[in-house]
C-alpha positions as CSV (number, residue, x, y, z in Angstrom):
1,X,-12.4,-0.8,7.2
2,X,-10.1,-0.4,4.3
3,X,-6.6,-2.0,4.0
4,X,-3.9,0.0,2.5
5,X,-0.5,-1.3,1.3
6,X,2.5,0.8,3.0
7,X,6.1,1.0,1.6
8,X,8.5,-0.5,3.7
9,X,10.9,2.2,2.8
10,X,9.2,5.5,3.1
11,X,5.8,4.4,4.7
12,X,3.8,5.9,1.7
13,X,0.4,4.4,0.8
14,X,0.9,5.6,-2.8
15,X,1.7,1.8,-3.9
16,X,0.8,0.3,-7.3
17,X,0.9,-3.6,-8.2
18,X,2.9,-4.2,-11.5
19,X,1.8,-7.5,-13.2
20,X,4.5,-9.3,-15.0
21,X,4.3,-12.5,-17.0
22,X,6.8,-14.0,-14.5
23,X,4.7,-12.7,-11.4
24,X,4.3,-9.3,-10.0
25,X,5.7,-7.0,-7.5
26,X,4.8,-3.7,-5.8
27,X,6.1,-0.3,-6.7
28,X,6.1,2.8,-4.5
29,X,5.2,5.9,-6.5
30,X,7.0,8.3,-4.0
31,X,10.3,6.7,-3.6
32,X,10.7,4.2,-6.3
33,X,11.0,1.1,-4.0
34,X,10.2,-2.2,-5.9
35,X,9.6,-5.5,-4.3
36,X,7.2,-8.0,-3.0
37,X,7.2,-6.9,0.6
38,X,4.8,-4.3,1.7
39,X,3.3,-3.3,5.1
40,X,-0.4,-3.2,5.5
41,X,-2.5,-0.7,7.6
42,X,-6.0,-0.7,8.4
43,X,-8.0,2.4,8.4
44,X,-11.7,3.2,9.2
45,X,-13.0,4.6,5.9
46,X,-16.5,5.8,7.3
47,X,-16.2,6.4,11.0
48,X,-19.2,7.0,13.0
49,X,-19.8,10.4,14.4
50,X,-20.7,10.3,18.2
51,X,-22.5,13.2,19.8
Protein backbone atom coordinates (compact mmCIF):
# COMPACT_ATOMS: atom_id res chain seq x y z
CA UNK A 1 0.00 0.00 0.00
CA UNK A 2 1.19 3.47 -0.83
CA UNK A 3 -0.37 6.65 0.55
CA UNK A 4 -0.76 9.57 -1.85
CA UNK A 5 -1.54 13.17 -0.91
CA UNK A 6 -4.51 14.57 -2.81
CA UNK A 7 -5.34 18.22 -3.44
CA UNK A 8 -8.52 19.27 -1.60
CA UNK A 9 -9.45 21.61 -4.48
CA UNK A 10 -8.95 19.56 -7.67
CA UNK A 11 -8.26 16.02 -6.40
CA UNK A 12 -4.87 15.76 -8.10
CA UNK A 13 -2.14 13.58 -6.56
CA UNK A 14 0.52 15.83 -8.13
CA UNK A 15 1.40 17.40 -4.77
CA UNK A 16 4.78 18.74 -3.61
CA UNK A 17 5.79 19.55 -0.04
CA UNK A 18 7.46 22.97 0.17
CA UNK A 19 9.82 23.52 3.11
CA UNK A 20 10.17 26.99 4.61
CA UNK A 21 12.06 28.23 7.65
CA UNK A 22 8.74 28.99 9.35
CA UNK A 23 7.33 25.55 8.55
CA UNK A 24 6.04 24.04 5.36
CA UNK A 25 3.01 23.62 3.17
CA UNK A 26 1.69 21.49 0.32
CA UNK A 27 1.45 22.83 -3.22
CA UNK A 28 -0.64 21.31 -6.01
CA UNK A 29 1.32 21.35 -9.24
CA UNK A 30 -1.92 21.15 -11.28
CA UNK A 31 -4.22 23.86 -9.86
CA UNK A 32 -1.78 25.90 -7.74
CA UNK A 33 -3.43 25.25 -4.35
CA UNK A 34 -1.11 26.05 -1.43
CA UNK A 35 -1.91 25.06 2.14
CA UNK A 36 -1.36 22.66 4.98
CA UNK A 37 -4.55 20.63 4.41
CA UNK A 38 -4.50 17.64 2.04
CA UNK A 39 -6.50 14.46 1.59
CA UNK A 40 -4.84 11.05 1.67
CA UNK A 41 -5.57 8.13 -0.62
CA UNK A 42 -4.21 4.61 -0.23
CA UNK A 43 -3.52 2.60 -3.37
CA UNK A 44 -2.29 -0.92 -3.86
CA UNK A 45 1.06 -0.56 -5.60
CA UNK A 46 1.63 -4.23 -6.36
CA UNK A 47 -1.72 -6.00 -6.52
CA UNK A 48 -1.68 -9.79 -6.52
CA UNK A 49 -2.99 -11.37 -9.68
CA UNK A 50 -5.59 -14.06 -9.08
CA UNK A 51 -6.17 -16.68 -11.75
